[in-house]
C-alpha positions as CSV (number, residue, x, y, z in Angstrom):
1,D,229.8,-29.0,57.9
2,G,227.1,-29.7,60.5
3,L,229.5,-29.0,63.4
4,E,230.5,-25.7,61.9
5,A,226.9,-24.6,61.3
6,D,225.8,-25.7,64.8
7,L,228.6,-23.9,66.5
8,R,228.0,-20.7,64.6
9,G,224.3,-20.9,65.5
10,W,224.8,-21.6,69.2
11,G,227.5,-18.8,69.3
12,N,225.0,-16.4,67.8
13,V,222.4,-17.3,70.5
14,L,225.0,-17.0,73.2
15,S,226.1,-13.5,72.2
16,K,222.5,-12.2,71.8
17,A,220.8,-14.0,74.8
18,T,218.8,-11.6,77.0
19,T,217.6,-14.2,79.5
20,L,219.7,-16.6,81.6
21,S,217.8,-19.6,80.5
22,T,218.7,-18.8,76.8
23,K,222.3,-18.2,77.8
24,I,222.6,-21.5,79.5
25,M,220.9,-23.3,76.7
26,A,223.5,-21.9,74.3
27,V,226.3,-22.9,76.6
28,E,225.0,-26.4,76.8
29,G,224.7,-26.5,73.0
30,I,228.3,-25.3,72.5
31,N,229.5,-27.9,75.1
32,Y,227.8,-30.6,73.1
33,E,229.5,-29.4,69.9
34,A,232.8,-29.2,71.7
35,A,232.4,-32.9,72.7
36,I,231.9,-33.8,69.0
37,M,235.0,-31.8,68.2
38,T,237.0,-33.7,70.8
39,G,235.7,-36.9,69.2
40,L,236.9,-35.9,65.8
41,L,240.3,-35.0,67.2
42,A,240.6,-38.5,68.7
43,R,240.7,-39.9,65.2
44,P,244.2,-40.8,64.1
45,S,243.7,-39.7,60.5
46,L,242.5,-36.2,59.8
47,D,243.6,-34.3,56.8
48,S,245.0,-30.8,57.0
49,K,241.8,-29.1,55.7
50,V,239.7,-30.6,58.4
51,L,242.2,-29.7,61.1
52,Q,242.4,-26.1,59.9
53,R,238.6,-25.9,60.0
54,I,238.7,-27.1,63.6
55,V,241.3,-24.5,64.5
56,R,239.0,-21.8,63.1
57,L,236.0,-23.2,65.1
58,A,237.9,-23.7,68.4
59,K,238.0,-20.0,69.1
60,P,237.9,-18.5,72.7
61,L,234.7,-16.8,73.6
62,Q,234.4,-13.1,73.0
63,E,233.2,-10.3,75.4
64,E,229.6,-10.5,74.1
65,D,229.6,-14.2,74.8
66,W,230.9,-13.8,78.3
67,T,228.6,-11.0,79.4
68,L,225.7,-11.6,81.8
69,R,224.6,-8.0,81.5
70,W,221.4,-8.5,79.6
71,P,220.2,-11.6,81.5
72,M,220.8,-9.6,84.7
73,H,218.8,-6.6,83.4
74,H,216.0,-9.0,82.5
75,E,216.1,-10.7,86.0
76,F,216.0,-7.3,87.8
77,R,213.0,-6.2,85.7
78,E,211.2,-9.5,86.7
79,T,212.1,-8.9,90.3
80,V,210.5,-5.5,90.2
81,K,207.4,-7.0,88.7
82,R,207.2,-9.7,91.4
83,M,207.5,-7.2,94.2
84,D,203.9,-6.1,94.3
85,G,202.7,-9.7,94.3
86,R,205.0,-10.5,97.2
87,L,203.6,-7.6,99.2
88,R,200.0,-8.6,98.6
89,P,198.8,-10.4,101.8
90,Q,198.1,-14.1,101.3
91,E,195.7,-16.1,103.4
92,D,198.1,-19.0,103.7
93,Q,201.0,-16.8,104.9
94,A,202.4,-17.1,108.4
95,Y,200.8,-14.6,110.8
96,T,203.9,-12.4,111.1
97,A,204.3,-12.3,107.3
98,W,200.7,-11.4,106.9
99,I,201.0,-8.5,109.3
100,A,204.3,-7.4,107.7
101,A,202.7,-7.3,104.3
102,R,200.0,-4.9,105.6
103,L,202.6,-2.5,107.1
104,P,204.3,0.3,105.1
105,V,207.4,-1.7,104.1
106,P,210.5,-0.1,102.6
107,K,209.8,-1.4,99.0
108,Q,212.0,1.2,97.3
109,R,214.9,0.7,99.7
110,V,214.9,-3.1,99.1
111,L,214.7,-2.6,95.3
112,N,217.7,-0.2,95.6
113,D,219.6,-2.9,97.4
114,Y,218.8,-5.4,94.7
115,A,219.9,-2.8,92.1
116,A,223.2,-2.3,93.9
117,Y,223.8,-6.0,94.0
118,Y,223.3,-6.3,90.2
119,D,225.5,-3.2,89.7
120,A,228.3,-4.9,91.6
121,W,228.0,-8.0,89.4
122,L,228.1,-5.9,86.2
123,K,231.3,-4.2,87.4
124,I,233.0,-7.6,87.3
125,D,231.2,-8.9,84.2
126,G,233.8,-10.5,81.9
127,A,236.4,-10.9,84.7
128,P,236.1,-14.6,85.7
129,N,238.8,-14.5,88.3
130,T,237.2,-11.7,90.3
131,P,235.3,-12.8,93.5
132,P,231.6,-12.3,93.0
133,P,229.4,-10.1,95.3
134,T,227.1,-11.9,97.7
135,F,223.4,-11.2,97.9
136,Y,223.4,-10.9,101.6
137,D,225.9,-8.0,101.6
138,F,223.4,-5.9,99.7
139,A,220.0,-7.3,100.6
140,H,220.6,-8.5,104.1
141,A,218.8,-11.8,103.3
142,P,218.6,-14.5,104.4
143,A,218.7,-12.9,107.9
144,Q,221.8,-13.4,110.0
145,S,220.9,-11.1,112.8
146,S,217.8,-9.4,114.2
147,V,218.8,-6.1,112.5
148,D,218.3,-7.8,109.1
149,Y,214.6,-8.3,109.8
150,L,214.3,-4.5,110.2
151,V,216.4,-3.6,107.3
152,N,214.7,-6.0,104.9
153,P,211.4,-7.3,106.2
154,I,210.2,-8.1,102.7
155,D,212.7,-11.0,102.2
156,N,213.1,-12.0,105.8
157,V,209.5,-11.9,107.0
158,I,207.1,-11.9,104.0
159,G,209.1,-14.3,101.9
160,R,212.5,-14.5,100.2
161,E,213.1,-13.3,96.6
162,R,214.4,-15.9,94.2
163,V,218.1,-15.6,94.0
164,V,219.7,-16.6,90.7
165,D,223.0,-18.5,91.0
166,W,225.0,-16.2,88.8
167,E,228.3,-17.7,89.9
168,A,227.2,-21.1,88.6
169,A,226.3,-19.5,85.3
170,R,229.6,-17.8,85.1
171,G,231.3,-21.1,85.8
172,M,229.5,-22.8,83.0
173,I,230.6,-20.1,80.5
174,L,234.2,-20.4,81.8
175,E,234.1,-24.1,81.3
176,V,232.9,-24.0,77.7
177,D,235.6,-21.3,77.0
178,A,238.2,-23.6,78.4
179,R,237.0,-26.5,76.3
180,L,237.3,-24.5,73.1
181,R,240.7,-23.2,74.1
182,L,241.9,-26.7,74.8
183,A,240.6,-28.0,71.5
184,G,242.4,-25.2,69.7
185,L,245.7,-25.8,71.6
186,V,245.5,-29.5,70.7
187,T,244.7,-29.0,67.1
188,R,247.2,-26.2,66.1
189,P,250.4,-28.3,66.4
190,R,248.7,-31.3,64.8
191,A,247.5,-29.1,61.9
192,S,251.0,-27.7,61.5
193,V,252.6,-31.1,61.4
194,C,250.0,-32.4,58.9
195,E,250.6,-29.4,56.6
196,M,254.4,-29.8,56.9
197,T,254.1,-33.5,56.0
198,S,251.9,-32.7,53.0
199,S,254.4,-30.1,51.8
200,I,257.3,-32.6,52.1
201,I,255.3,-35.2,50.2
202,G,254.5,-32.7,47.5
203,I,258.2,-31.7,47.2
204,R,259.2,-35.3,46.8
205,K,256.6,-36.0,44.2
206,S,257.6,-32.9,42.2
207,G,261.3,-33.9,42.5
């Protein structure tokens, strides 16, 4: 009963999470419950009712569980909020960064590049086998050539924007989905055998 309630609760959090930290917390919670489920399945004697309940619980993740859309929207909004602070000259900055912060830097162009990066991610959201976009291809940071300093002086001179490892997050969601699928695959034949055995015993008793 506790396993069922906890899985339902974490699943609800996972599907409605609007920040990456909440999404990851829900994934870790489901991983923990999946480990408990695996421990139950290691027991040699489980009746048909328990096995059928585990079959219902070990469901693959749905589209709303997979999606990183809302955490990405949240992160982009936070990036926009941080931009003005990053462009404010700081006394402890390197001299070149201090000068760059005082120059008319292409703030909107850089934000547009960030938006294009997130848009590329959203286009493959829910498709775990699709190669992810790379931050450099859109933001030209960290610099790999002298041209990158001109295209994006905000990240390459003033200071780099925090880059979230979305691929790692996607991998964690893929892993928990695989754990649930595996538990379901292991349980279904066992539940069928248990149910068949119970039917045979019932027939013999009635006979």
